C-alpha positions as CSV (number, residue, x, y, z in Angstrom):
1,M,-28.5,2.9,13.9
2,C,-28.2,-0.8,13.0
3,D,-29.9,-3.3,15.3
4,L,-26.6,-4.9,16.4
5,S,-26.9,-8.2,18.2
6,H,-23.8,-7.6,20.4
7,D,-23.2,-6.8,24.0
8,Y,-20.6,-4.0,23.5
9,T,-21.6,-1.2,25.9
10,T,-18.6,1.1,25.8
11,D,-18.3,4.1,23.4
12,F,-14.6,4.4,23.9
13,G,-11.5,2.2,24.2
14,F,-11.6,-1.3,22.8
15,I,-15.1,-1.7,21.4
16,V,-13.9,-4.9,19.8
17,D,-11.3,-6.3,22.2
18,V,-9.1,-8.8,20.4
19,P,-5.3,-9.3,20.4
20,Q,-5.0,-8.1,16.8
21,I,-6.5,-4.7,17.6
22,R,-4.6,-4.4,20.9
23,D,-1.3,-5.0,19.1
24,L,-2.0,-2.4,16.4
25,V,-3.1,0.2,19.0
26,A,-0.1,-0.4,21.1
27,E,2.3,-0.1,18.2
28,T,0.5,3.1,17.1
29,A,1.0,4.6,20.6
30,R,4.7,3.7,20.5
31,V,5.2,5.1,17.0
32,T,3.3,8.3,17.9
33,R,5.3,8.8,21.1
34,E,8.7,8.1,19.5
35,I,8.5,9.5,15.9
36,P,7.6,13.2,15.5
37,R,6.9,13.3,11.8
38,N,3.6,12.1,10.5
39,S,5.1,10.8,7.2
40,A,7.6,8.7,9.2
41,R,4.9,7.4,11.5
42,V,2.7,6.0,8.7
43,E,5.7,4.3,7.2
44,A,6.7,2.8,10.6
45,L,3.1,1.5,11.0
46,R,3.0,-0.4,7.7
47,P,4.0,-3.8,9.1
48,A,1.6,-3.7,12.0
49,F,-1.3,-2.6,9.8
50,A,-0.5,-5.2,7.1
51,K,-0.6,-7.8,9.8
52,L,-4.1,-6.8,10.9
53,L,-5.4,-6.9,7.3
54,A,-3.9,-10.3,6.8
55,S,-5.5,-11.8,9.9
56,D,-8.7,-13.7,9.7
57,G,-11.6,-14.0,12.2
58,W,-11.0,-10.9,14.3
59,L,-13.8,-8.7,12.9
60,P,-17.3,-9.5,14.2
61,D,-19.9,-10.1,11.5
62,E,-22.1,-7.3,12.8
63,F,-19.3,-4.8,12.0
64,A,-19.1,-5.9,8.4
65,Q,-22.7,-5.2,7.4
66,P,-24.3,-2.3,5.5
67,D,-26.2,0.3,7.5
68,H,-29.1,1.9,5.7
69,T,-29.6,4.5,8.4
70,S,-26.0,5.8,8.5
71,G,-24.9,9.4,8.2
72,M,-22.8,8.4,5.2
73,G,-25.8,7.4,3.2
74,G,-26.0,4.8,0.5
75,G,-26.2,1.9,3.0
76,I,-22.7,2.6,4.2
77,G,-21.8,1.3,7.6
78,Q,-19.1,2.9,9.8
79,Y,-18.3,0.9,12.9
80,A,-15.9,2.0,15.7
81,L,-13.5,-0.7,16.7
82,Y,-11.3,1.4,19.0
83,R,-11.6,5.0,20.0
84,A,-9.2,7.0,22.3
85,E,-11.3,9.0,24.7
86,D,-9.2,12.1,24.1
87,G,-10.0,11.9,20.3
88,S,-6.4,11.3,19.2
89,L,-7.0,7.9,17.5
90,S,-9.7,5.8,16.0
91,L,-9.9,2.4,14.3
92,F,-13.1,1.6,12.4
93,S,-14.5,-0.5,9.6
94,L,-16.3,1.0,6.7
95,V,-18.8,-1.2,4.8
96,V,-19.8,0.0,1.3
97,P,-22.4,-2.1,-0.5
98,A,-21.7,-3.4,-4.0
99,G,-21.9,-0.6,-6.5
100,A,-22.3,2.1,-3.9
101,S,-19.9,5.1,-3.3
102,T,-19.1,7.3,-0.4
103,P,-19.5,11.0,-0.7
104,V,-16.4,12.9,-1.7
105,H,-15.0,13.7,1.8
106,D,-11.9,14.5,3.8
107,H,-10.5,13.1,7.0
108,L,-8.4,15.9,8.6
109,A,-5.9,13.5,10.1
110,W,-3.0,11.3,9.1
111,G,-3.6,7.6,9.0
112,I,-3.8,4.3,7.0
113,V,-6.7,2.8,5.1
114,G,-6.8,-0.7,3.8
115,V,-9.3,-3.1,2.3
116,Y,-10.2,-6.2,4.3
117,R,-12.8,-7.7,2.0
118,G,-14.0,-7.0,-1.5
119,V,-12.5,-4.5,-3.9
120,Q,-12.6,-0.7,-3.9
121,L,-11.9,2.0,-6.5
122,D,-10.3,5.0,-4.7
123,T,-10.5,8.4,-6.4
124,T,-8.4,11.2,-4.9
125,Y,-8.8,14.9,-5.6
126,A,-6.5,17.8,-5.5
127,R,-7.7,21.4,-4.7
128,T,-6.9,24.0,-7.3
129,D,-8.2,27.0,-5.4
130,D,-6.7,28.7,-2.4
131,G,-9.3,27.6,0.1
132,H,-10.3,31.1,1.1
133,D,-14.0,30.4,0.8
134,D,-15.2,27.8,3.3
135,A,-18.3,27.0,1.3
136,R,-16.6,26.4,-2.1
137,A,-13.7,24.3,-3.5
138,S,-12.3,23.7,-7.0
139,L,-11.3,20.1,-7.3
140,E,-9.7,18.0,-10.0
141,V,-9.0,14.2,-10.0
142,A,-5.4,13.6,-8.9
143,S,-5.3,9.8,-9.0
144,Q,-7.3,6.6,-9.1
145,Q,-6.4,3.2,-7.8
146,T,-8.1,-0.2,-7.4
147,V,-7.5,-1.5,-3.9
148,Q,-7.7,-5.2,-3.4
149,A,-8.2,-7.1,-0.1
150,G,-5.0,-6.9,1.8
151,S,-3.8,-3.7,0.2
152,F,-3.7,-0.3,1.8
153,Y,-2.6,3.3,1.4
154,T,-1.6,6.2,3.7
155,L,-3.2,9.5,4.3
156,L,-1.1,12.6,4.9
157,P,-3.2,15.8,4.7
158,P,-3.5,17.9,2.8
159,D,-2.2,15.6,0.1
160,G,-4.6,12.8,-0.8
161,D,-7.1,13.7,2.0
162,I,-10.0,14.4,-0.3
163,H,-11.4,11.3,-1.9
164,Y,-14.3,8.9,-2.4
165,V,-14.4,5.2,-2.7
166,K,-16.7,2.9,-4.7
167,T,-17.1,-0.8,-4.2
168,V,-16.3,-2.5,-7.5
169,S,-16.7,-6.1,-6.3
170,D,-19.9,-8.1,-6.4
171,M,-19.8,-8.2,-2.6
172,P,-19.8,-5.3,-0.1
173,S,-16.3,-4.0,0.5
174,V,-15.0,-3.7,4.1
175,S,-12.1,-1.3,4.7
176,I,-10.2,-0.7,7.9
177,H,-9.3,2.8,8.8
178,L,-6.6,3.9,11.4
179,L,-6.8,7.6,11.8
180,A,-5.3,10.2,14.2
181,N,-8.6,11.7,15.2
182,D,-12.1,10.5,16.1
183,T,-13.1,10.6,12.4
184,A,-16.8,9.9,12.5
185,C,-17.4,12.3,15.4
186,I,-15.7,15.4,14.2
187,W,-17.1,17.9,11.8
188,R,-15.3,17.5,8.5
189,H,-16.2,18.3,4.9
190,K,-18.3,16.8,2.1
191,Y,-17.6,18.0,-1.4
192,D,-19.5,18.2,-4.7
193,P,-16.8,18.5,-7.4
194,D,-19.3,19.4,-10.1
195,A,-21.0,22.2,-8.2
196,G,-17.8,23.3,-6.5
197,T,-19.5,23.3,-3.0
198,V,-18.3,22.3,0.4
199,T,-20.6,21.2,3.2
200,A,-19.8,20.5,6.8
201,F,-20.9,17.0,7.9
202,R,-20.4,14.5,10.7
203,S,-20.9,11.0,9.6
204,G,-21.3,9.3,13.0
205,Y,-20.6,5.7,13.8
206,S,-23.2,3.0,13.3
207,N,-22.5,1.3,16.7
208,V,-21.5,4.1,19.2
209,R,-22.5,7.6,20.0
210,C,-20.7,10.8,19.3
211,P,-20.5,13.6,22.0
212,E,-23.1,16.2,21.2
213,D,-20.5,19.0,21.4
214,A,-17.8,17.3,19.2
215,K,-16.2,19.9,17.0
216,G,-14.1,19.6,13.9
217,T,-11.0,21.6,12.9
């Protein structure tokens, strides 16, 4: 864990309680309640998410720092900003040092990912096998995109759910993730495209605890 100099004591709810996050969470709750299709939900949330990315000053400095003890490795920090106690929604910042990359991983939920600071190269994979073997996967690169600060993309599993990001700016990149699960606390998957292997992993947050019995899907 990072040695965070803050006084946030909750593991759930508004870990960072600012109007910008409250507005996005409220709009996500409304959209989720009123719109049944995930693809339509992420489209409806574009304006609210873009507004958050365009706002300055709401993200505390301690949630924009690398974490050299994190479960993601490579100095990557993953900081919860909001977590629904029922596991249905999370908002978090992901800090990737300059030149570093995340593992190839999935999310297992619909959502939106955008860059707040720095620049990321996003590489997305498609599975070419039938998924019958839980320990193996055949992957091929489906797309690559350079994501600048203020830009974002949607996640709609299974399409585009397997990816990795690399910081290609001279400064660490900070991305903001809105996802319809408690992403860092569920068991999900890490992939080695060259070896064709799949490993269960739980990345954990850098600033809050995961329940010991949290399970993935």
